[in-house]
C-alpha positions as CSV (number, residue, x, y, z in Angstrom):
1,X,147.8,-85.3,-21.6
2,X,144.4,-84.3,-23.0
3,X,143.6,-85.1,-26.6
4,X,141.5,-82.5,-28.4
5,X,139.6,-83.3,-31.6
6,X,140.0,-80.9,-34.4
7,X,137.4,-81.0,-37.2
8,X,138.1,-77.7,-38.9
9,X,140.9,-76.2,-41.0
10,X,141.5,-73.7,-38.2
11,X,141.2,-74.7,-34.6
12,X,141.2,-72.1,-31.8
13,X,143.3,-74.1,-29.4
14,X,144.2,-73.0,-25.8
15,X,147.7,-72.3,-24.8
16,X,148.2,-75.8,-23.3
17,X,150.2,-78.9,-24.0
18,X,147.1,-80.7,-25.3
19,X,147.5,-82.9,-28.4
20,X,145.5,-81.9,-31.4
21,X,143.8,-84.5,-33.4
22,X,143.3,-83.0,-36.8
23,X,140.8,-83.9,-39.5
24,X,140.1,-81.4,-42.3
25,X,136.4,-80.7,-42.3
26,X,135.3,-82.1,-45.6
27,X,138.9,-81.5,-46.8
28,X,140.8,-84.7,-46.3
29,X,139.0,-87.2,-48.4
30,X,140.0,-87.7,-52.0
31,X,136.9,-88.2,-54.2
32,X,137.2,-90.3,-57.3
33,X,134.5,-90.1,-60.0
34,X,131.5,-92.4,-59.3
35,X,132.2,-96.0,-60.3
36,X,129.7,-98.8,-60.2
37,X,130.5,-101.2,-57.4
38,X,131.3,-104.8,-58.5
39,X,128.8,-106.2,-56.0
40,X,125.3,-105.1,-55.5
41,X,125.0,-106.9,-52.2
42,X,124.9,-104.6,-49.2
43,X,127.1,-106.1,-46.5
44,X,126.7,-104.5,-43.1
45,X,129.8,-103.1,-41.4
46,X,130.6,-105.2,-38.4
47,X,131.9,-103.3,-35.4
48,X,134.3,-106.1,-34.4
49,X,137.8,-105.4,-35.8
50,X,140.0,-108.0,-37.4
51,X,142.9,-108.5,-35.0
52,X,146.2,-109.3,-36.4
53,X,149.4,-110.4,-34.6
54,X,151.8,-107.5,-34.8
55,X,155.3,-108.2,-36.0
56,X,158.4,-106.4,-34.7
57,X,159.5,-103.3,-36.5
58,X,162.1,-104.1,-39.0
59,X,163.9,-101.7,-41.4
60,X,163.0,-102.2,-45.0
61,X,163.4,-99.2,-47.3
62,X,165.0,-95.9,-46.4
63,X,164.2,-92.7,-48.3
64,X,166.4,-89.7,-47.9
65,X,165.4,-86.1,-48.0
66,X,168.4,-84.3,-49.4
67,X,166.7,-82.8,-52.5
68,X,164.2,-80.0,-52.1
69,X,162.3,-78.9,-55.1
70,X,160.9,-75.3,-54.9
71,X,158.5,-73.9,-57.4
72,X,158.0,-70.3,-58.2
73,X,154.3,-70.2,-59.0
74,X,151.1,-72.0,-58.1
75,X,148.6,-72.2,-55.4
76,X,148.9,-73.9,-52.0
77,X,147.2,-73.9,-48.6
78,X,148.7,-75.1,-45.3
79,X,146.9,-76.5,-42.4
80,X,147.1,-74.0,-39.6
81,X,145.9,-73.8,-36.0
82,X,145.2,-70.7,-33.9
83,X,147.1,-70.8,-30.6
84,X,146.9,-67.9,-28.2
85,X,145.7,-65.6,-31.0
86,X,148.6,-66.6,-33.3
87,X,148.5,-68.7,-36.5
88,X,150.6,-71.8,-36.1
89,X,151.6,-74.2,-38.9
90,X,151.6,-77.9,-38.3
91,X,154.5,-80.0,-39.8
92,X,156.8,-82.9,-39.0
93,X,160.2,-82.4,-37.4
94,X,162.8,-82.7,-40.2
95,X,165.6,-83.3,-37.7
96,X,166.5,-86.4,-35.8
97,X,165.2,-89.8,-36.8
98,X,163.4,-90.6,-40.1
99,X,159.6,-90.7,-40.2
100,X,158.7,-94.4,-40.0
101,X,155.9,-95.6,-42.3
102,X,154.2,-98.8,-43.1
103,X,152.1,-100.1,-46.0
104,X,149.3,-102.5,-45.4
105,X,147.8,-104.0,-48.5
106,X,146.2,-107.1,-47.0
107,X,142.7,-105.9,-47.7
108,X,143.3,-104.7,-51.3
109,X,141.3,-107.5,-52.9
110,X,143.2,-108.3,-56.0
111,X,146.0,-110.5,-57.2
112,X,149.3,-110.7,-55.3
113,X,151.2,-109.0,-58.1
114,X,148.8,-106.1,-58.1
115,X,149.1,-105.7,-54.3
116,X,152.8,-105.6,-54.8
117,X,152.4,-102.9,-57.5
118,X,150.3,-100.9,-55.1
119,X,153.0,-101.0,-52.5
120,X,155.5,-100.0,-55.1
121,X,153.3,-97.0,-56.1
122,X,153.1,-95.9,-52.4
123,X,156.9,-96.0,-52.2
124,X,157.2,-93.9,-55.3
125,X,154.8,-91.4,-53.7
126,X,156.9,-91.3,-50.5
127,X,160.0,-90.6,-52.6
128,X,158.2,-87.7,-54.3
129,X,157.2,-86.4,-50.9
130,X,160.7,-86.7,-49.6
131,X,162.1,-84.9,-52.6
132,X,159.7,-82.0,-52.2
133,X,160.1,-81.6,-48.5
134,X,163.5,-82.8,-47.5
135,X,161.9,-85.0,-44.9
136,X,163.4,-88.5,-44.4
137,X,161.2,-91.6,-44.4
138,X,162.0,-95.2,-43.3
139,X,159.7,-98.1,-44.2
140,X,159.0,-100.7,-41.6
141,X,157.1,-103.9,-42.1
142,X,154.3,-104.2,-39.6
143,X,150.8,-105.6,-39.6
144,X,148.4,-104.1,-37.1
145,X,144.7,-103.9,-36.4
146,X,142.4,-102.1,-38.8
147,X,142.7,-98.4,-37.9
148,X,139.5,-96.7,-36.8
149,X,138.7,-93.2,-35.5
150,X,139.2,-94.5,-32.0
151,X,142.3,-96.6,-32.2
152,X,144.4,-95.1,-34.9
153,X,146.9,-93.4,-32.6
154,X,148.0,-96.7,-31.1
155,X,151.2,-98.4,-32.4
156,X,154.7,-97.4,-33.0
157,X,154.7,-96.4,-36.7
158,X,154.6,-92.7,-37.4
159,X,152.7,-92.9,-40.7
160,X,150.4,-95.8,-41.6
161,X,149.1,-96.2,-45.2
162,X,146.4,-98.8,-45.1
163,X,144.2,-100.2,-47.8
164,X,140.8,-101.0,-46.5
165,X,137.7,-102.8,-47.9
166,X,134.4,-101.3,-46.8
167,X,132.5,-103.9,-48.6
168,X,134.1,-106.9,-46.9
169,X,133.2,-108.1,-43.4
170,X,135.6,-107.1,-40.7
171,X,137.8,-105.2,-43.1
172,X,136.0,-101.9,-43.0
173,X,136.7,-99.0,-40.7
174,X,134.9,-96.0,-39.3
175,X,137.3,-93.9,-41.4
176,X,135.7,-95.2,-44.6
177,X,132.3,-96.7,-44.0
178,X,130.7,-98.5,-46.9
179,X,127.8,-96.0,-47.2
180,X,129.9,-92.8,-46.9
181,X,129.4,-91.1,-50.3
182,X,129.2,-87.6,-51.6
183,X,127.5,-86.0,-54.6
184,X,130.8,-86.4,-56.4
185,X,131.2,-90.1,-55.7
186,X,132.4,-92.3,-52.9
187,X,135.3,-91.3,-50.8
188,X,138.5,-93.1,-51.9
189,X,140.9,-91.8,-49.3
190,X,141.0,-90.3,-45.8
191,X,143.9,-88.8,-43.9
192,X,144.1,-87.8,-40.2
193,X,147.1,-86.6,-38.2
194,X,147.9,-85.7,-34.6
195,X,150.2,-82.9,-33.5
196,X,151.7,-81.7,-30.3
197,X,152.8,-78.1,-29.3
198,X,156.4,-77.3,-30.3
199,X,158.8,-74.5,-31.0
200,X,160.9,-73.6,-34.0
201,X,164.7,-73.2,-33.8
202,X,164.0,-69.4,-33.4
203,X,161.6,-69.9,-30.5
204,X,158.3,-69.4,-32.4
205,X,155.3,-71.5,-31.7
206,X,154.7,-74.5,-33.9
207,X,152.8,-77.7,-34.0
208,X,154.8,-80.9,-34.5
209,X,152.9,-83.7,-36.3
210,X,153.6,-86.8,-34.3
211,X,151.4,-89.5,-36.0
212,X,149.3,-89.8,-39.1
213,X,147.2,-92.4,-40.9
214,X,146.1,-92.6,-44.5
215,X,143.1,-94.9,-45.2
216,X,142.6,-95.9,-48.8
217,X,139.4,-97.5,-50.0
218,X,140.7,-100.6,-51.8
219,X,137.4,-101.3,-53.5
220,X,137.7,-98.0,-55.3
221,X,141.5,-97.9,-55.7
222,X,141.6,-101.1,-57.7
223,X,139.1,-99.8,-60.2
224,X,141.5,-97.2,-61.6
225,X,144.8,-97.5,-63.6
226,X,147.9,-97.7,-61.4
227,X,151.0,-95.6,-61.6
228,X,151.7,-91.9,-62.2
229,X,150.7,-91.2,-65.7
230,X,147.8,-89.1,-67.1
231,X,144.8,-89.3,-64.8
232,X,142.7,-90.2,-63.2
233,X,145.1,-92.8,-61.8
234,X,145.9,-94.1,-58.4
235,X,149.0,-91.9,-58.2
236,X,146.7,-88.9,-58.0
237,X,145.1,-90.3,-54.9
238,X,148.3,-91.3,-53.2
239,X,150.1,-88.0,-53.7
240,X,147.0,-86.1,-52.6
241,X,146.7,-88.0,-49.3
242,X,150.4,-88.0,-48.7
243,X,150.3,-84.2,-49.1
244,X,147.6,-84.0,-46.4
245,X,149.7,-86.2,-44.1
246,X,152.5,-83.6,-43.9
247,X,150.2,-80.6,-43.5
248,X,148.8,-79.5,-46.9
249,X,145.2,-78.6,-47.2
250,X,142.9,-78.4,-50.3
251,X,143.0,-75.7,-52.9
252,X,140.5,-74.7,-55.5
253,X,143.1,-74.7,-58.3
254,X,142.5,-77.7,-60.6
255,X,146.2,-77.5,-61.7
256,X,147.4,-78.8,-58.3
257,X,147.5,-82.3,-56.8
258,X,145.8,-80.8,-53.7
259,X,142.8,-79.7,-55.8
260,X,139.8,-80.5,-53.6
261,X,137.4,-81.4,-56.4
262,X,136.8,-84.6,-58.4
263,X,140.0,-86.0,-59.9
264,X,138.3,-86.2,-63.3
265,X,138.1,-82.3,-63.2
266,X,141.8,-81.9,-62.5
267,X,143.8,-80.2,-65.3
268,X,147.4,-81.2,-64.4
269,X,148.9,-83.4,-67.1
270,X,150.2,-86.3,-65.0
271,X,150.2,-87.5,-61.4
272,X,153.0,-85.4,-59.9
273,X,153.2,-82.5,-57.4
274,X,152.7,-79.3,-59.3
275,X,154.1,-75.8,-58.8
276,X,151.8,-74.8,-55.9
277,X,152.0,-78.2,-54.3
278,X,155.8,-77.9,-54.3
279,X,155.7,-74.4,-52.9
280,X,153.6,-75.5,-50.0
281,X,155.6,-78.6,-49.4
282,X,158.8,-76.6,-49.2
283,X,157.3,-74.7,-46.3
284,X,156.7,-78.0,-44.4
285,X,160.0,-79.6,-44.5
286,X,163.8,-79.4,-43.9
287,X,164.2,-75.8,-45.2
288,X,162.1,-74.5,-42.2
289,X,164.5,-75.9,-39.6
290,X,164.1,-78.2,-36.6
291,X,161.2,-78.4,-34.2
292,X,161.8,-78.9,-30.5
293,X,159.8,-81.0,-28.1
294,X,159.0,-78.1,-25.9
295,X,155.4,-77.1,-25.3
296,X,153.9,-73.6,-25.6
297,X,154.1,-72.6,-22.0
């Protein structure tokens, strides 16, 4: 099965069974305000990956998706692909097994309690996402290789949330190179997902997201207050990237979590999905019905 890279918000895909590797063009990295790095020493990124022994998948936390919150106002934007001249939305299948996810905080260079807090914050973000979409998530404990643009589709976990350290030898990744910055600051998060052709329960074309990875720059993450209070806080980043992982795109509305500008320019009161975010998420989850494994032929 061919894998086709997708670097734009809209991809003119052929009517085949090719997988689609999706990366929003300049629309999937959450940018935090510039923060001076703690070290002024430039450490080159080493191409060799730090290999870890993978443990067996084991159930840990399970998050249900019974509640679906639907807003009545607000701005949202869905990631779509053009297939055979028709606009197709990409989303996870809300039916069947829960979406497995793992949290890897090994390379978040801070104290053990703070790494534990970071994992707790990720779980809260997952619960918020489950509530807004009706999708079900199941945490598994697994340590794997550092994900890169070449190897991230390997492994059995559906959604990986990984804290990386671009400034530390062998803990960086091509997702978040140390020197990758923008005029607004250094990228703090990056999300990529892969989808396969599918059908809705009514027979319409769809794309089923089959795997996703969220890369968090731990060097940047630990410089901001944790939790989900008034921002900028780490909860802003987590909810934003989790939104990308289920099919939301950036918006220009600073009242939404999916706002594509600097977090410091956002105008929502606390880190929580806002009206437009909730509208978009409701179109990407359980309310839209099951997706089949059939291709578009």
